[in-house]
Structure formats: C-alpha cells, structure tokens
C-alpha angles and dihedrals in degrees: 000000000000089000091055092048091050090048091049091047092052092049092050092044092051092047093051091046091051091049091049092051091051091046092049091049093048091049098045100041095070091045092052090047092053092048092048092050091055093054121105117270114286127242087245091062090051092047090051093048090048094046095047095044093047092049092050094047090050091046092052092045097050096076113127106269119233094199141022125201126199129199126186137199117244092260090044091232092116127049137172124209119201124187124204141184109201103325093324117112110227103177147343128210125189124203132192114195088343092304115123107244102170143001126195125189121196132210116235092255090052092231098105130056132183108206131190122179125193136208119238088261090060098251119128116271102176140006127183150122125255127199116192086349093302121113118249132178131359116001127188130190124188134200119237090261089062096253119132114261100182138354128183149105127290126198121190089348096307129105113246134184124001120344127192108228140187120176109185144008112288094014117125121241119261136180126248117197112208092180124222130098128271104210105185091208089069093055117105116259121222111219118224112244 
C-alpha cells in the first residue's frame, strides 16, 4: 500500500513538474524574443548589408566600358585610369610608379562607391563603401604587414559602435567603443538596375 502511494505521488510530481517546465518555457520565450528584438543590430546584419551592397556595386560597375580616360601627374609617376560607358563613370584606378594604389567602383546612379586602397607593397590598406561620399557599413584598415589595423561600422562617415583596433606591430588588439547605434534600417539601399 505504501509502495502504491509513493508510486502515485511520483507520477503526480513528475506530471506537475513537466507542466511547470512547459508553462515556464511558454511564458519566457515571448519575453526573450521581445528583448532580443530591441537589441542593437548584429554584426551579421552589417556583414550582410556590406556583402550585398558591395556585390551589387561591382555588378553594376562591370559593364563593358566604351571609353577609358587617363590622367598623369607632371612627373608621370602617378596616373589615374577611369572607365566609362556613355557618360557614366564605372571605375577609377590609381597607380603610383605602376603599382596599383586604389580602385573605386561606382553604382549606376553614382551615389554608391566601393573603394579599396593599397599600400606601396601591394597589400590592402583600406576597404569600404561610400554613399554620397560618406562612409557606411563595415570598414577595414590594414597595416603594411597585412595585419588588420581597425574593423568596425561607419554611419554617415562616422565610426559607430564597437571597433576592433590594433595600432602597431606587436601590440595586442583592443576594442574602442564609439557609442551610438547602427540601425541597419537607416542605411541607404542600392537599387538593382
């Protein structure tokens, strides 16, 4: 008889415990969802915006040019090459002593640019997207040795949020918080053409 009561008690206890777990889960899940939705934009959202915008700028800028213009410095050590289709600027490349120093690709509406600068040794120095000549989205700078110098998000030309920084050779990385929010919905959108 005691064994049956103990058995019944355990069954009821386990049932109540199971119901409480389900209730707790159903009550906390909406609260956690609301909290998560109110958090600042994630790095993943910025990476996706950057990747999609860069791909679309490059797609729009890769039309076959119908003309190329060159300009040279007085000593002819620096030159710039600009490619056009009609009167639309597709891209610019700058050279110093025949070494590529920068390349800029333009959207068809001319509002967006994808820019990449290079050190004299040919390694990347900067990569980012500009809208109306202001930096937006992920921006990366590298030291001449190829190591990352800074990485973070810009909005209207200003750094916002947390950036990963490294100043000199041998120095450990640290984080610099510029404050502000980086709501991805406020970023400009490049229309597909």
